[in-house]
C-alpha positions as CSV (number, residue, x, y, z in Angstrom):
1,M,0.0,0.2,-0.1
2,K,1.2,3.4,-1.0
3,I,-0.2,6.6,0.4
4,I,0.6,10.0,-1.5
5,P,-0.3,13.2,0.0
6,I,-1.3,15.8,-2.5
7,P,-1.3,19.5,-1.2
8,C,-4.3,21.5,-2.7
9,L,-5.4,25.2,-2.5
10,E,-3.8,26.9,0.5
11,D,-3.5,24.2,3.1
12,N,-5.8,21.4,2.0
13,Y,-4.5,17.8,1.7
14,A,-6.1,15.3,-0.9
15,Y,-4.6,11.8,-1.1
16,L,-4.1,8.8,-3.4
17,I,-4.0,5.3,-1.7
18,V,-2.6,2.8,-4.2
19,D,-2.5,-0.9,-4.2
20,E,0.9,-1.3,-5.5
21,A,0.1,-4.9,-6.9
22,T,-2.8,-3.9,-9.2
23,K,-2.1,-0.1,-9.5
24,E,-5.6,0.7,-8.5
25,A,-6.0,3.7,-6.5
26,A,-8.6,5.6,-4.6
27,A,-8.5,9.5,-4.1
28,V,-9.5,11.0,-0.8
29,D,-11.1,14.4,-0.9
30,P,-9.7,15.4,-4.4
31,V,-10.5,19.1,-4.3
32,E,-8.1,19.7,-7.3
33,P,-8.8,16.8,-9.7
34,E,-6.0,17.6,-12.1
35,K,-3.3,17.2,-9.4
36,I,-4.9,13.9,-8.3
37,I,-4.9,12.6,-11.9
38,Q,-1.3,13.8,-12.7
39,A,0.0,12.3,-9.5
40,A,-1.8,8.9,-10.4
41,T,-0.4,9.0,-14.0
42,E,3.3,9.5,-12.8
43,I,3.3,6.2,-10.9
44,G,0.9,4.4,-13.7
45,A,-2.0,4.1,-11.3
46,S,-5.8,4.2,-12.3
47,V,-8.1,6.0,-10.0
48,N,-11.5,4.3,-9.8
49,A,-12.9,5.6,-6.4
50,I,-13.2,8.6,-4.5
51,L,-13.5,8.6,-0.7
52,T,-15.2,11.8,0.4
53,T,-14.8,12.5,4.2
54,H,-17.5,15.3,4.3
55,H,-19.3,17.9,2.5
56,H,-18.6,21.6,3.7
57,W,-21.1,23.9,5.5
58,F,-19.9,26.6,3.4
59,S,-21.8,26.2,0.1
60,L,-23.2,28.9,-2.0
61,S,-27.0,28.1,-2.8
62,S,-28.9,30.2,-5.4
63,S,-31.0,31.7,-2.7
64,L,-27.9,32.9,-0.9
65,Y,-26.7,34.6,-4.2
66,C,-30.1,36.2,-4.7
67,Y,-29.9,37.5,-1.2
68,F,-26.6,39.1,-1.8
69,L,-27.9,40.4,-5.3
70,F,-30.7,41.9,-3.4
71,I,-28.5,43.9,-1.2
72,I,-26.5,45.1,-4.2
73,I,-29.5,46.5,-5.6
74,I,-30.9,48.2,-2.6
75,F,-27.5,49.3,-1.1
76,F,-25.8,50.2,-4.3
77,H,-23.4,52.6,-2.6
78,Q,-22.1,49.7,-0.7
79,I,-21.5,47.5,-3.8
80,V,-17.7,47.0,-3.1
81,V,-18.2,45.6,0.2
82,V,-21.1,43.3,-0.9
83,I,-19.1,42.0,-4.0
84,F,-16.3,41.1,-1.5
85,M,-18.5,39.4,0.7
86,C,-20.0,37.3,-2.3
87,N,-16.6,36.4,-3.4
88,W,-15.7,35.4,0.3
89,F,-18.6,32.9,0.1
90,I,-17.7,31.7,-3.3
91,D,-14.2,31.0,-2.3
92,L,-15.3,29.2,0.8
93,S,-17.6,27.1,-1.4
94,N,-14.8,26.1,-3.6
95,R,-12.9,24.8,-0.6
96,D,-15.7,22.1,-0.1
97,H,-13.8,18.8,0.4
98,A,-16.3,17.3,-1.9
99,G,-15.7,20.2,-4.3
100,G,-13.8,18.2,-6.9
101,N,-16.0,15.1,-7.1
102,E,-18.2,16.3,-10.1
103,K,-15.1,17.3,-12.1
104,M,-13.4,14.1,-11.2
105,S,-16.5,12.1,-12.4
106,L,-16.3,13.9,-15.7
107,L,-12.6,13.3,-16.2
108,I,-13.0,9.7,-15.1
109,P,-16.4,8.5,-16.3
110,G,-17.7,5.7,-14.1
111,I,-15.7,6.4,-11.1
112,K,-17.5,5.6,-7.8
113,V,-17.8,8.4,-5.4
114,Y,-18.4,7.3,-1.6
115,G,-19.7,9.8,0.9
116,G,-21.6,9.5,4.3
117,S,-25.2,8.7,4.0
118,V,-26.4,11.8,5.9
119,D,-23.9,14.3,4.4
120,N,-25.0,16.3,1.3
121,V,-21.8,15.1,-0.7
122,K,-21.6,16.5,-4.2
123,G,-21.5,13.9,-6.9
124,C,-22.0,11.0,-4.5
125,T,-22.9,7.6,-6.2
126,D,-22.5,5.4,-3.2
127,K,-23.6,6.5,0.2
128,V,-21.7,4.7,3.1
129,E,-22.5,4.3,7.0
130,N,-20.5,3.5,9.9
131,G,-19.2,-0.2,9.7
132,D,-19.4,-0.3,5.9
133,K,-16.4,-2.0,4.2
134,L,-14.6,-1.4,0.9
135,S,-11.6,-2.4,-1.0
136,I,-8.9,-1.0,-3.3
137,G,-7.4,-3.7,-5.6
138,N,-6.6,-7.0,-4.0
139,E,-4.4,-5.7,-1.1
140,I,-6.3,-2.8,0.7
141,N,-9.2,-2.9,3.0
142,I,-11.3,0.2,4.2
143,L,-13.5,0.4,7.0
144,C,-15.8,3.4,7.2
145,L,-16.2,5.1,10.5
146,H,-18.8,7.6,11.3
147,T,-17.1,10.6,13.1
148,P,-19.9,13.4,13.3
149,C,-19.7,16.8,14.8
150,H,-17.8,18.9,12.2
151,T,-20.6,17.7,9.8
152,K,-23.4,15.3,10.8
153,G,-22.3,12.6,8.3
154,H,-18.7,13.0,8.4
155,I,-16.9,9.6,7.6
156,S,-13.2,8.8,8.4
157,Y,-11.8,6.0,6.4
158,Y,-9.7,3.3,8.3
159,V,-7.4,1.5,6.0
160,T,-5.0,-1.5,6.3
161,D,-3.4,-4.1,4.0
162,K,-5.1,-7.4,3.4
163,D,-3.7,-8.9,6.7
164,G,-5.0,-6.1,8.7
165,E,-1.6,-4.4,9.2
166,D,0.2,-1.1,8.3
167,P,-3.0,0.9,9.5
168,A,-3.7,4.4,8.4
169,V,-7.0,6.6,8.9
170,F,-8.1,9.6,6.7
171,T,-10.0,11.9,9.2
172,G,-10.8,14.8,7.1
173,D,-11.8,17.8,9.4
174,T,-12.6,15.7,12.4
175,L,-9.1,15.1,13.7
176,F,-6.1,17.3,12.8
177,V,-2.7,17.0,14.0
178,A,-2.8,18.4,17.6
179,G,-6.4,19.7,16.8
180,C,-9.9,19.0,15.5
181,G,-12.6,20.5,13.5
182,K,-15.1,23.3,14.5
183,F,-18.3,21.9,15.8
184,F,-20.3,23.2,13.0
185,E,-23.2,20.6,12.9
186,G,-22.5,18.7,16.2
187,T,-22.0,18.7,20.1
188,A,-19.1,18.4,22.4
189,E,-20.4,14.9,23.1
190,Q,-20.3,13.8,19.6
191,M,-16.7,15.1,19.0
192,H,-15.5,13.4,22.3
193,Q,-17.0,10.2,20.9
194,S,-15.5,10.7,17.5
195,L,-11.9,11.5,18.6
196,C,-11.5,9.7,22.0
197,V,-13.6,6.7,21.5
198,T,-13.9,5.8,17.7
199,L,-10.5,7.0,16.4
200,G,-9.0,6.6,19.8
201,S,-9.9,2.9,19.8
202,L,-7.6,2.3,16.7
203,P,-4.3,0.8,17.1
204,K,-1.7,3.4,18.6
205,P,0.6,3.2,15.5
206,T,-2.3,4.2,13.0
207,R,-1.0,6.8,10.9
208,V,-3.3,9.8,10.8
209,Y,-3.8,11.8,7.5
210,C,-5.9,14.9,8.0
211,G,-7.6,17.3,5.6
212,H,-5.4,20.5,6.4
213,E,-1.9,21.5,7.3
214,Y,-2.9,23.4,10.5
215,T,-0.2,21.8,12.9
216,V,1.9,24.6,13.9
217,K,-0.9,26.8,14.9
218,N,-2.6,23.8,16.6
219,L,0.6,22.9,18.7
220,Q,0.9,26.6,19.7
221,F,-2.6,26.7,20.9
222,A,-2.1,23.3,22.6
223,L,0.8,24.9,24.7
224,T,-1.7,27.6,26.0
225,V,-3.7,24.7,27.5
226,E,-0.7,22.6,28.6
227,P,2.4,24.8,28.8
228,E,4.5,22.0,30.5
229,N,4.0,19.2,27.9
230,E,7.4,18.4,26.8
231,K,6.0,16.2,23.8
232,T,4.2,19.1,22.5
233,K,7.1,21.4,22.8
234,Q,9.1,18.9,21.0
235,K,6.6,18.4,18.3
236,L,6.2,22.0,17.7
237,S,9.8,22.5,17.1
238,W,9.8,19.7,14.7
239,A,6.7,20.9,12.8
240,Q,8.1,24.5,12.5
241,E,11.3,23.0,10.9
242,Q,9.1,20.9,8.5
243,R,7.3,23.9,7.5
244,H,10.4,25.9,7.1
245,K,11.7,23.3,4.6
246,G,8.4,23.3,2.8
247,E,7.6,19.8,4.1
248,P,4.4,18.5,5.4
249,T,3.8,17.5,9.0
250,I,1.5,14.7,8.2
251,P,1.1,11.9,8.9
252,S,0.7,11.8,12.8
253,T,-0.3,8.7,14.7
254,I,-3.0,8.0,17.1
255,E,-0.3,7.8,19.8
256,D,1.1,11.1,19.0
257,E,-2.2,12.6,19.3
258,F,-3.0,11.1,22.6
259,E,0.2,12.7,23.8
260,T,0.0,16.2,22.3
261,N,-3.4,16.9,21.2
262,P,-5.6,18.7,23.8
263,F,-8.8,17.4,22.3
264,M,-7.7,13.9,22.6
265,R,-6.4,14.3,26.2
266,V,-9.7,15.5,27.8
267,D,-10.1,12.1,29.5
268,L,-7.1,13.0,31.8
269,P,-8.1,14.7,35.1
270,E,-5.2,17.0,35.1
271,L,-6.3,18.5,31.8
272,Q,-9.9,18.8,32.9
273,A,-8.6,20.8,36.0
274,K,-6.6,23.1,33.8
275,V,-9.8,24.3,31.9
276,G,-12.1,24.2,34.9
277,A,-13.9,21.2,33.7
278,T,-15.3,18.2,35.6
279,S,-15.8,15.7,32.9
280,P,-14.1,14.9,29.4
281,V,-17.1,16.2,27.4
282,Q,-17.2,19.6,29.5
283,A,-13.3,19.7,28.9
284,I,-13.5,19.3,25.1
285,G,-16.1,21.9,24.7
286,E,-14.2,24.3,26.9
287,V,-11.0,23.7,24.8
288,R,-13.0,24.1,21.6
289,K,-14.4,27.4,23.0
290,R,-10.9,28.7,23.8
291,K,-9.5,27.6,20.5
292,D,-12.3,29.5,18.6
293,T,-11.3,32.6,20.4
294,W,-7.5,32.3,20.4
295,R,-5.6,34.5,18.2
296,G,-2.1,33.2,18.3
């Protein structure tokens, strides 16, 4: 099994998962389809599936466009500001992790597009639920894990070889290196379940491939919660060096996240005490609240 990270847009990651025996591949969140196809072509692989972790709550509907058009007509003296706002929403819409699905389907007719059954995933041909199993070629097994909160139907994809070894998980915007996604469509209870139970129960060596390059900022924030955490300090120094060299900070591992990610350390009484909480769920909510207002 070969995993190829593909940087996209400003800070997104798409991925190719390749069965090296058959050269069959799946693309994870291919927001820039041409980059994915080029990467596959360079290694002689054929992409026959898309694994979508989630839709994005930023989407520009026609009704929203009409709303802004109405503002432009009525408040014509503020037209520059309103056009800027429209462009801002359009840009956020284009960052949708499912934003490349429809174009990929045009470029590769017949490609299967997998996405969560309760997420409105663009171009989805096959809806998946928690526990569903997929495969790539003859050597790669995929287990679909429902990890809601950032979106209601967010799916993480747990991948192993045919013997159940060499584990990796693609976590989209649920779990980042040293962080987690905003609670757009869910609750603290759901995020705790998704991070600390569903993903936290995976083998410790499982490699974590997330949806964005947020590691340095996340680790800087983590040190505001646990300023004495030596492993977090060490990882921040490493991550800063990686970024200075233009290198990615992924993958992490589940073990690393339990050691350095404050959102996955909320079961620890000492962390709960630091944020004035008396339970893991209360703690994860408080850490998220602090992160949302942090300006590091």
